C-alpha positions as a Markdown table, in Angstrom:
| # | Residue | x | y | z |
|---|---|---|---|---|
| 1 | Met | -18.3 | -26.3 | -1.1 |
| 2 | Ile | -16.5 | -23.0 | 0.6 |
| 3 | Asp | -19.2 | -21.3 | -2.1 |
| 4 | Phe | -22.5 | -23.4 | -1.6 |
| 5 | Phe | -21.9 | -22.5 | 1.8 |
| 6 | Ala | -21.8 | -18.6 | 0.9 |
| 7 | Arg | -24.1 | -18.4 | -1.5 |
| 8 | Leu | -26.8 | -19.9 | 1.2 |
| 9 | Ala | -26.0 | -17.4 | 3.8 |
| 10 | Val | -26.6 | -14.6 | 1.3 |
| 11 | Pro | -30.5 | -14.9 | 2.1 |
| 12 | Phe | -30.5 | -15.6 | 5.7 |
| 13 | Leu | -27.9 | -12.3 | 6.0 |
| 14 | His | -30.4 | -10.0 | 4.3 |
| 15 | Ala | -33.2 | -11.0 | 6.5 |
| 16 | Leu | -31.2 | -9.5 | 9.1 |
| 17 | Asp | -30.9 | -5.4 | 9.7 |
| 18 | Pro | -27.2 | -4.8 | 7.8 |
| 19 | Glu | -25.0 | -3.7 | 10.5 |
| 20 | Asp | -26.0 | -7.0 | 12.6 |
| 21 | Ala | -25.7 | -8.4 | 9.8 |
| 22 | His | -22.4 | -7.6 | 8.9 |
| 23 | Gly | -21.3 | -8.1 | 12.7 |
| 24 | Leu | -22.9 | -11.8 | 12.2 |
| 25 | Ala | -20.4 | -12.2 | 9.0 |
| 26 | Ile | -17.7 | -10.8 | 11.0 |
| 27 | Arg | -18.3 | -13.3 | 13.9 |
| 28 | Met | -18.6 | -16.7 | 11.3 |
| 29 | Leu | -15.3 | -15.5 | 9.9 |
| 30 | Lys | -13.7 | -15.6 | 13.3 |
| 31 | Phe | -14.8 | -19.4 | 13.8 |
| 32 | Ala | -15.2 | -20.6 | 10.6 |
| 33 | Pro | -12.9 | -24.0 | 10.0 |
| 34 | Leu | -11.4 | -22.6 | 6.2 |
| 35 | Pro | -8.7 | -24.6 | 4.3 |
| 36 | Arg | -6.0 | -22.4 | 2.9 |
| 37 | Ala | -6.9 | -21.4 | -0.5 |
| 38 | Ala | -5.8 | -22.9 | -3.7 |
| 39 | Ala | -3.0 | -21.7 | -5.2 |
| 40 | Asp | -3.6 | -19.0 | -8.5 |
| 41 | Asp | -2.9 | -19.3 | -12.0 |
| 42 | Lys | 0.5 | -17.6 | -12.1 |
| 43 | Arg | -0.9 | -15.1 | -14.9 |
| 44 | Leu | -2.9 | -13.5 | -12.5 |
| 45 | Ala | 0.0 | -12.7 | -10.1 |
| 46 | Ile | 0.6 | -8.6 | -10.3 |
| 47 | Arg | 3.8 | -6.9 | -8.7 |
| 48 | Ala | 3.0 | -3.3 | -7.4 |
| 49 | Phe | 4.0 | -1.0 | -4.9 |
| 50 | Gly | 7.0 | -3.3 | -4.5 |
| 51 | Leu | 5.1 | -6.4 | -3.7 |
| 52 | Asn | 3.9 | -9.2 | -5.2 |
| 53 | Phe | 0.0 | -10.2 | -5.7 |
| 54 | Pro | -1.1 | -13.9 | -6.4 |
| 55 | Asn | -3.9 | -12.4 | -7.5 |
| 56 | Pro | -5.2 | -8.5 | -7.9 |
| 57 | Val | -8.5 | -9.4 | -6.4 |
| 58 | Gly | -8.7 | -7.5 | -2.9 |
| 59 | Met | -11.1 | -6.7 | 0.2 |
| 60 | Ala | -12.0 | -3.3 | 0.1 |
| 61 | Ala | -11.2 | -1.5 | 3.6 |
| 62 | Gly | -14.7 | -0.9 | 5.4 |
| 63 | Phe | -15.4 | -5.0 | 6.2 |
| 64 | Asp | -13.0 | -5.9 | 8.5 |
| 65 | Lys | -12.7 | -2.4 | 10.3 |
| 66 | Asn | -10.8 | -4.4 | 13.3 |
| 67 | Ala | -8.3 | -6.1 | 11.6 |
| 68 | Glu | -10.5 | -9.1 | 13.6 |
| 69 | Val | -10.4 | -11.9 | 10.5 |
| 70 | Ala | -8.3 | -10.6 | 7.6 |
| 71 | Asp | -6.7 | -14.3 | 7.5 |
| 72 | Ala | -10.0 | -15.9 | 6.8 |
| 73 | Leu | -10.6 | -13.2 | 4.3 |
| 74 | Leu | -7.1 | -14.4 | 2.5 |
| 75 | Arg | -8.1 | -18.4 | 2.6 |
| 76 | Phe | -11.2 | -17.5 | 0.6 |
| 77 | Gly | -9.5 | -16.4 | -2.4 |
| 78 | Phe | -8.4 | -12.9 | -1.9 |
| 79 | Gly | -5.0 | -11.7 | -3.2 |
| 80 | Phe | -4.7 | -9.0 | -0.3 |
| 81 | Val | -7.0 | -7.7 | 2.4 |
| 82 | Glu | -7.1 | -4.1 | 3.2 |
| 83 | Val | -8.6 | -3.5 | 7.0 |
| 84 | Gly | -9.5 | -0.6 | 8.8 |
| 85 | Thr | -10.4 | 2.0 | 8.4 |
| 86 | Ile | -8.0 | 2.8 | 11.6 |
| 87 | Thr | -8.3 | 5.4 | 14.4 |
| 88 | Pro | -6.0 | 6.6 | 17.0 |
| 89 | Leu | -8.4 | 6.7 | 19.4 |
| 90 | Ala | -11.3 | 4.3 | 19.9 |
| 91 | Gln | -14.3 | 6.6 | 18.3 |
| 92 | Gly | -18.6 | 4.7 | 18.1 |
| 93 | Gly | -19.2 | 6.4 | 14.7 |
| 94 | Asn | -22.5 | 8.1 | 14.0 |
| 95 | Pro | -25.8 | 7.0 | 15.4 |
| 96 | Arg | -28.0 | 3.7 | 14.3 |
| 97 | Pro | -29.4 | 3.5 | 11.5 |
| 98 | Arg | -26.2 | 4.3 | 9.5 |
| 99 | Leu | -26.0 | 1.9 | 7.0 |
| 100 | Phe | -29.2 | 1.0 | 4.5 |
| 101 | Arg | -29.2 | -1.9 | 1.8 |
| 102 | Leu | -30.8 | -0.4 | -2.4 |
| 103 | Asp | -31.8 | -4.6 | -3.3 |
| 104 | Ala | -33.4 | -3.0 | -6.0 |
| 105 | Asp | -30.3 | -1.4 | -7.4 |
| 106 | Glu | -27.8 | -3.6 | -5.5 |
| 107 | Gly | -26.4 | -0.6 | -4.0 |
| 108 | Val | -24.8 | 0.5 | -0.1 |
| 109 | Ile | -25.5 | 3.7 | 1.5 |
| 110 | Asn | -23.5 | 4.1 | 4.9 |
| 111 | Arg | -22.6 | 6.8 | 6.8 |
| 112 | Leu | -21.0 | 4.9 | 9.8 |
| 113 | Gly | -18.1 | 7.3 | 10.5 |
| 114 | Phe | -14.8 | 5.7 | 11.1 |
| 115 | Asn | -16.3 | 3.9 | 13.6 |
| 116 | Ser | -13.2 | 2.2 | 15.3 |
| 117 | Gln | -12.2 | 0.1 | 18.2 |
| 118 | Gly | -8.5 | 2.2 | 18.0 |
| 119 | Ala | -5.0 | 1.9 | 17.3 |
| 120 | Asp | -4.0 | 0.2 | 20.3 |
| 121 | Ile | -6.1 | -3.2 | 19.7 |
| 122 | Val | -5.7 | -3.2 | 16.3 |
| 123 | Leu | -2.2 | -3.0 | 16.5 |
| 124 | Lys | -2.2 | -6.0 | 19.4 |
| 125 | Arg | -4.2 | -8.0 | 16.4 |
| 126 | Leu | -1.9 | -7.4 | 14.3 |
| 127 | Ala | 1.4 | -7.5 | 15.6 |
| 128 | Leu | 0.1 | -11.2 | 16.8 |
| 129 | Arg | -0.5 | -12.2 | 12.9 |
| 130 | Ala | 3.1 | -10.9 | 12.0 |
| 131 | Asn | 4.4 | -13.9 | 10.6 |
| 132 | Ala | 1.2 | -15.1 | 8.9 |
| 133 | Gly | 1.9 | -14.6 | 5.8 |
| 134 | Gly | -0.4 | -12.9 | 2.9 |
| 135 | Ile | -0.5 | -9.0 | 2.0 |
| 136 | Val | -2.4 | -7.0 | 4.5 |
| 137 | Gly | -2.8 | -3.8 | 4.1 |
| 138 | Ile | -4.3 | -1.3 | 6.8 |
| 139 | Asn | -6.3 | 1.9 | 5.6 |
| 140 | Ile | -6.3 | 4.6 | 8.6 |
| 141 | Gly | -8.3 | 7.7 | 9.2 |
| 142 | Ala | -8.4 | 10.8 | 11.9 |
| 143 | Asn | -10.2 | 11.1 | 14.7 |
| 144 | Lys | -13.4 | 13.1 | 14.6 |
| 145 | Glu | -12.4 | 15.3 | 17.4 |
| 146 | Ser | -9.1 | 15.7 | 16.1 |
| 147 | Leu | -7.5 | 19.4 | 16.6 |
| 148 | Asp | -4.9 | 18.4 | 14.5 |
| 149 | Arg | -5.7 | 15.6 | 11.8 |
| 150 | Val | -2.8 | 15.4 | 10.0 |
| 151 | Ala | -0.9 | 14.5 | 13.1 |
| 152 | Asp | -3.3 | 11.5 | 13.0 |
| 153 | Tyr | -2.6 | 10.2 | 9.5 |
| 154 | Val | 1.4 | 11.3 | 11.1 |
| 155 | Arg | 0.9 | 8.7 | 14.3 |
| 156 | Leu | -1.0 | 6.5 | 12.6 |
| 157 | Ile | 1.6 | 6.0 | 9.9 |
| 158 | Glu | 4.8 | 5.5 | 12.8 |
| 159 | Arg | 2.2 | 2.8 | 14.5 |
| 160 | Phe | 1.4 | 0.9 | 11.7 |
| 161 | Ala | 4.7 | 0.2 | 8.9 |
| 162 | Pro | 6.0 | -2.4 | 11.0 |
| 163 | Val | 2.9 | -4.6 | 10.5 |
| 164 | Ala | 1.6 | -3.3 | 7.3 |
| 165 | Ser | 2.2 | -4.4 | 4.2 |
| 166 | Tyr | 1.1 | -0.9 | 2.6 |
| 167 | Val | -0.9 | 1.3 | 4.4 |
| 168 | Thr | -3.4 | 3.6 | 2.6 |
| 169 | Val | -3.9 | 7.1 | 3.3 |
| 170 | Asn | -7.7 | 7.8 | 3.8 |
| 171 | Ile | -8.7 | 11.4 | 3.2 |
| 172 | Ser | -12.3 | 10.6 | 1.1 |
| 173 | Ser | -14.4 | 9.3 | 3.5 |
| 174 | Pro | -18.0 | 11.9 | 3.1 |
| 175 | Asn | -18.9 | 10.7 | 6.6 |
| 176 | Thr | -16.7 | 12.5 | 8.3 |
| 177 | Pro | -17.1 | 16.5 | 8.5 |
| 178 | Gly | -14.5 | 18.5 | 7.1 |
| 179 | Leu | -12.4 | 15.3 | 6.2 |
| 180 | Arg | -12.3 | 15.6 | 2.2 |
| 181 | Asn | -11.2 | 19.0 | 2.5 |
| 182 | Leu | -8.1 | 17.5 | 2.7 |
| 183 | Gln | -8.1 | 16.8 | -0.6 |
| 184 | Gln | -7.9 | 20.3 | -1.2 |
| 185 | Ala | -4.7 | 21.2 | -2.9 |
| 186 | Lys | -2.6 | 23.1 | 0.4 |
| 187 | Glu | -4.3 | 20.5 | 3.2 |
| 188 | Leu | -2.8 | 17.7 | 0.7 |
| 189 | Asp | 0.3 | 19.3 | -0.5 |
| 190 | Glu | 1.0 | 19.4 | 3.5 |
| 191 | Leu | -0.4 | 16.0 | 4.7 |
| 192 | Leu | 1.4 | 13.8 | 2.0 |
| 193 | Thr | 4.4 | 15.7 | 2.7 |
| 194 | Arg | 4.3 | 14.9 | 6.6 |
| 195 | Val | 3.3 | 11.5 | 6.1 |
| 196 | Ile | 6.1 | 10.6 | 3.6 |
| 197 | Asp | 8.5 | 12.0 | 6.2 |
| 198 | Ala | 6.9 | 9.7 | 9.0 |
| 199 | Arg | 7.4 | 6.5 | 6.8 |
| 200 | Glu | 10.8 | 7.5 | 6.0 |
| 201 | Arg | 12.2 | 8.5 | 9.3 |
| 202 | Val | 10.4 | 4.6 | 11.0 |
| 203 | Ala | 11.6 | 2.6 | 7.5 |
| 204 | His | 15.4 | 2.0 | 9.1 |
| 205 | Asp | 13.4 | -0.4 | 11.7 |
| 206 | Ala | 9.9 | -1.0 | 9.9 |
| 207 | Gly | 11.7 | -1.6 | 6.5 |
| 208 | Pro | 9.9 | -0.4 | 3.0 |
| 209 | Thr | 6.0 | 1.0 | 3.9 |
| 210 | Pro | 3.9 | 1.6 | 0.5 |
| 211 | Val | 1.6 | 4.8 | 1.0 |
| 212 | Leu | -1.8 | 5.0 | -1.2 |
| 213 | Leu | -3.9 | 7.6 | -0.8 |
| 214 | Lys | -7.8 | 6.7 | -1.3 |
| 215 | Ile | -9.4 | 9.8 | -3.0 |
| 216 | Ser | -13.1 | 10.1 | -3.7 |
| 217 | Pro | -15.1 | 9.7 | -6.8 |
| 218 | Asp | -16.8 | 13.2 | -6.5 |
| 219 | Leu | -13.6 | 15.2 | -7.0 |
| 220 | Ser | -14.1 | 18.1 | -9.8 |
| 221 | Leu | -11.5 | 16.9 | -13.0 |
| 222 | Ala | -9.8 | 20.8 | -11.8 |
| 223 | Glu | -9.5 | 18.7 | -8.1 |
| 224 | Leu | -7.9 | 15.8 | -9.9 |
| 225 | Asp | -5.8 | 17.1 | -11.6 |
| 226 | Asp | -3.7 | 19.1 | -8.1 |
| 227 | Val | -4.4 | 16.2 | -6.3 |
| 228 | Val | -2.4 | 13.6 | -9.2 |
| 229 | Asn | 0.3 | 16.2 | -9.1 |
| 230 | Ile | 0.9 | 16.7 | -5.5 |
| 231 | Ala | 1.0 | 12.5 | -5.0 |
| 232 | Arg | 3.4 | 12.1 | -8.4 |
| 233 | Ala | 5.4 | 15.1 | -6.4 |
| 234 | Arg | 5.3 | 13.7 | -3.0 |
| 235 | Arg | 6.4 | 10.3 | -4.6 |
| 236 | Val | 3.1 | 8.4 | -2.7 |
| 237 | Asp | 3.8 | 4.6 | -4.0 |
| 238 | Gly | -0.2 | 3.9 | -5.5 |
| 239 | Met | -3.7 | 5.5 | -5.0 |
| 240 | Ile | -7.2 | 3.9 | -4.5 |
| 241 | Val | -10.2 | 5.3 | -6.6 |
| 242 | Gly | -12.6 | 5.8 | -5.1 |
| 243 | Asn | -14.8 | 6.1 | -1.9 |
| 244 | Thr | -18.2 | 6.0 | -2.2 |
| 245 | Thr | -20.2 | 8.7 | -3.8 |
| 246 | Val | -22.1 | 11.5 | -1.8 |
| 247 | Thr | -24.2 | 11.7 | -5.4 |
| 248 | Arg | -27.1 | 9.8 | -6.2 |
| 249 | Pro | -27.3 | 8.8 | -9.6 |
| 250 | Ala | -30.8 | 9.4 | -12.0 |
| 251 | Ser | -31.8 | 6.0 | -12.0 |
| 252 | Leu | -32.1 | 4.6 | -8.7 |
| 253 | Arg | -35.5 | 2.9 | -7.9 |
| 254 | Asp | -35.0 | 3.0 | -4.6 |
| 255 | Ala | -35.6 | 6.6 | -4.1 |
| 256 | Ala | -36.6 | 5.9 | -0.7 |
| 257 | Thr | -33.9 | 4.9 | 0.7 |
| 258 | Ala | -31.6 | 7.3 | -1.4 |
| 259 | Lys | -32.4 | 9.8 | 0.3 |
| 260 | Glu | -30.8 | 8.8 | 3.2 |
| 261 | Ala | -27.3 | 10.9 | 4.2 |
| 262 | Gly | -24.1 | 8.9 | 3.7 |
| 263 | Gly | -21.5 | 7.7 | 0.8 |
| 264 | Leu | -23.2 | 5.4 | -2.1 |
| 265 | Ser | -21.7 | 2.5 | -3.0 |
| 266 | Gly | -21.9 | -1.0 | -4.9 |
| 267 | Arg | -24.1 | -1.2 | -8.7 |
| 268 | Pro | -24.7 | 2.7 | -8.8 |
| 269 | Leu | -21.0 | 3.6 | -8.1 |
| 270 | Phe | -19.9 | 1.6 | -11.3 |
| 271 | Ala | -20.1 | 4.2 | -14.2 |
| 272 | Leu | -18.3 | 7.1 | -11.9 |
| 273 | Ala | -16.1 | 5.7 | -10.0 |
| 274 | Thr | -14.9 | 3.7 | -13.5 |
| 275 | Arg | -14.8 | 7.0 | -15.1 |
| 276 | Met | -12.4 | 8.5 | -12.6 |
| 277 | Leu | -10.1 | 5.9 | -12.8 |
| 278 | Ala | -9.4 | 6.3 | -16.0 |
| 279 | Glu | -9.4 | 9.6 | -15.5 |
| 280 | Thr | -6.8 | 9.3 | -12.9 |
| 281 | Tyr | -4.8 | 7.0 | -15.2 |
| 282 | Val | -3.9 | 9.1 | -17.6 |
| 283 | Arg | -3.2 | 12.2 | -15.2 |
| 284 | Val | -0.9 | 9.4 | -13.4 |
| 285 | Glu | 1.2 | 8.3 | -16.7 |
| 286 | Asp | 1.9 | 4.9 | -15.1 |
| 287 | Val | 4.7 | 7.0 | -12.3 |
| 288 | Phe | 2.3 | 4.6 | -10.0 |
| 289 | Pro | -0.1 | 1.7 | -10.0 |
| 290 | Leu | -4.4 | 2.3 | -8.9 |
| 291 | Ile | -6.3 | 0.3 | -7.1 |
| 292 | Gly | -9.7 | -0.1 | -9.0 |
| 293 | Val | -12.9 | -0.2 | -6.6 |
| 294 | Gly | -16.4 | 0.7 | -6.6 |
| 295 | Gly | -19.4 | -1.3 | -8.3 |
| 296 | Ile | -17.8 | -4.3 | -8.9 |
| 297 | Asp | -20.1 | -7.2 | -8.9 |
| 298 | Ser | -19.0 | -10.0 | -12.1 |
| 299 | Gly | -16.3 | -10.9 | -14.1 |
| 300 | Ala | -16.8 | -8.2 | -16.6 |
| 301 | Thr | -17.4 | -5.4 | -14.1 |
| 302 | Ala | -13.7 | -6.3 | -12.8 |
| 303 | Leu | -12.0 | -6.6 | -15.9 |
| 304 | Ala | -13.7 | -3.1 | -17.3 |
| 305 | Lys | -11.8 | -1.3 | -14.0 |
| 306 | Phe | -8.4 | -2.8 | -15.2 |
| 307 | Arg | -9.1 | -1.9 | -18.7 |
| 308 | Ala | -9.4 | 1.4 | -17.5 |
| 309 | Gly | -6.3 | 1.7 | -15.7 |
| 310 | Ala | -6.4 | -0.8 | -12.5 |
| 311 | Ser | -3.2 | -2.5 | -11.3 |
| 312 | Leu | -5.3 | -4.3 | -8.3 |
| 313 | Ile | -8.7 | -3.9 | -7.7 |
| 314 | Gln | -10.8 | -3.9 | -4.6 |
| 315 | Leu | -15.0 | -5.6 | -3.9 |
| 316 | Tyr | -17.1 | -4.8 | -0.9 |
| 317 | Thr | -20.5 | -4.2 | -1.5 |
| 318 | Gly | -20.5 | -6.7 | -4.6 |
| 319 | Leu | -20.5 | -9.6 | -1.9 |
| 320 | Val | -23.0 | -8.3 | -0.4 |
| 321 | Phe | -25.1 | -9.0 | -3.0 |
| 322 | Arg | -23.3 | -12.0 | -4.7 |
| 323 | Ser | -21.4 | -14.2 | -2.0 |
| 324 | Leu | -17.6 | -14.6 | -1.8 |
| 325 | Gly | -18.4 | -17.1 | -4.6 |
| 326 | Leu | -17.3 | -13.6 | -6.5 |
| 327 | Ile | -13.7 | -14.1 | -6.3 |
| 328 | Ala | -13.7 | -17.1 | -8.2 |
| 329 | Glu | -15.5 | -15.9 | -11.0 |
| 330 | Ile | -13.3 | -12.5 | -11.4 |
| 331 | Lys | -10.4 | -14.5 | -11.4 |
| 332 | Ala | -11.9 | -16.9 | -14.0 |
| 333 | Ala | -13.1 | -14.5 | -16.3 |
| 334 | Leu | -9.6 | -12.5 | -16.2 |
| 335 | Ile | -8.3 | -16.1 | -17.2 |
| 336 | Ser | -11.0 | -16.4 | -19.4 |
| 337 | Thr | -10.2 | -13.3 | -21.0 |
| 338 | Leu | -6.3 | -13.9 | -21.2 |
| 339 | Glu | -6.6 | -17.0 | -23.4 |
| 340 | Arg | -9.4 | -15.1 | -26.0 |
| 341 | Glu | -7.1 | -12.4 | -26.1 |
| 342 | Arg | -3.8 | -15.0 | -26.4 |
| 343 | Leu | -2.3 | -12.9 | -23.7 |
| 344 | Asp | 0.9 | -13.8 | -21.2 |
| 345 | Arg | 0.0 | -11.9 | -17.9 |
| 346 | Leu | -3.3 | -10.0 | -17.0 |
| 347 | Ser | -0.6 | -6.3 | -16.7 |
| 348 | Glu | -1.2 | -6.1 | -20.5 |
| 349 | Leu | -5.2 | -5.5 | -20.2 |
| 350 | Ile | -3.8 | -2.3 | -17.9 |
| 351 | Gly | -5.1 | 1.0 | -19.0 |
| 352 | Ala | -6.1 | -0.7 | -22.1 |
| 353 | Asp | -9.3 | 1.1 | -22.7 |
| 354 | Ala | -8.3 | 4.3 | -20.4 |
| 355 | Ala | -8.1 | 6.9 | -23.0 |
| 356 | Ser | -11.6 | 6.0 | -24.6 |
| 357 | Val | -12.9 | 5.9 | -21.2 |
| 358 | Thr | -12.1 | 9.3 | -20.8 |
| 359 | Ala | -13.9 | 10.4 | -24.2 |
| 360 | Glu | -17.1 | 9.3 | -23.3 |
| 361 | Pro | -20.0 | 11.1 | -21.8 |
| 362 | Trp | -20.1 | 11.7 | -18.4 |
| 363 | Pro | -21.7 | 9.7 | -16.5 |
| 364 | His | -25.1 | 10.4 | -15.0 |
């Protein structure tokens, strides 16, 4: 029944301006009387970052920016939800219009710019649900006008560690000028050193808080080498591959909308993001798990992420075009694959195709 109404909502929301549709979806979820999600098949359970995920399908950051509907999303069957991006101080982000659907390509371009209600408001919301259960990660970012962006991340780690299942350090959005520079070796090493130090300082009161790093799919392989080496040396708990891309594949059909500035997500991102996931997997060498995100819109594309090296996956843009029924579709496809290949658990699929993916021609 939930899936039926979710599918009905898609054409209605598509008739609205994309940002207005997003705001309406948040309001609907805040007040919808949703039943608790059905228990997941135990074969879908995954342990990663020291956490036990009931299933590996998560909501990516960017949808629930201010932690308003995390529990509603968990009731739809997500195994985890990542809220944010949250900045220390409230900021409005970039001027509208700043969100564009490429309907012919099933993609989205956004240049939102870390619009956030700020840490104070979000922290209060998360504190109120502290005993609600479920895995809720927190995606953090620096304020656009900050004079010390590394200090922003340190401050957010200190504040959110007590209420976060995990914290994601987002330095890969293309919509805050200069933010991606923090992926360069020297800057990244300083950032992760200070972030992990902050996590350890508050661990006595907050408990263990996994720290993840979210990277851009637009890194060169030489840059990726540096990022992975530093992430391993600084002992981060995992990486998310990846954020939106500033590139525009030649295959895009909506050429006019494709000219809009911002990060591209959805189906056109799948090939690039999956290649970068596989490249990251072979470099990480099982030191920590990866979350695969970018272009997942079916059971087949979800399965490809696991085979490329993901232990967990995240959705967002695929839901814009496929509805929340996509969650159940992916879970069913994963169980079907396990039965067909006579495997006992999902972890046996992770990275099975990574080497072959890295040998393919680079996606364009």
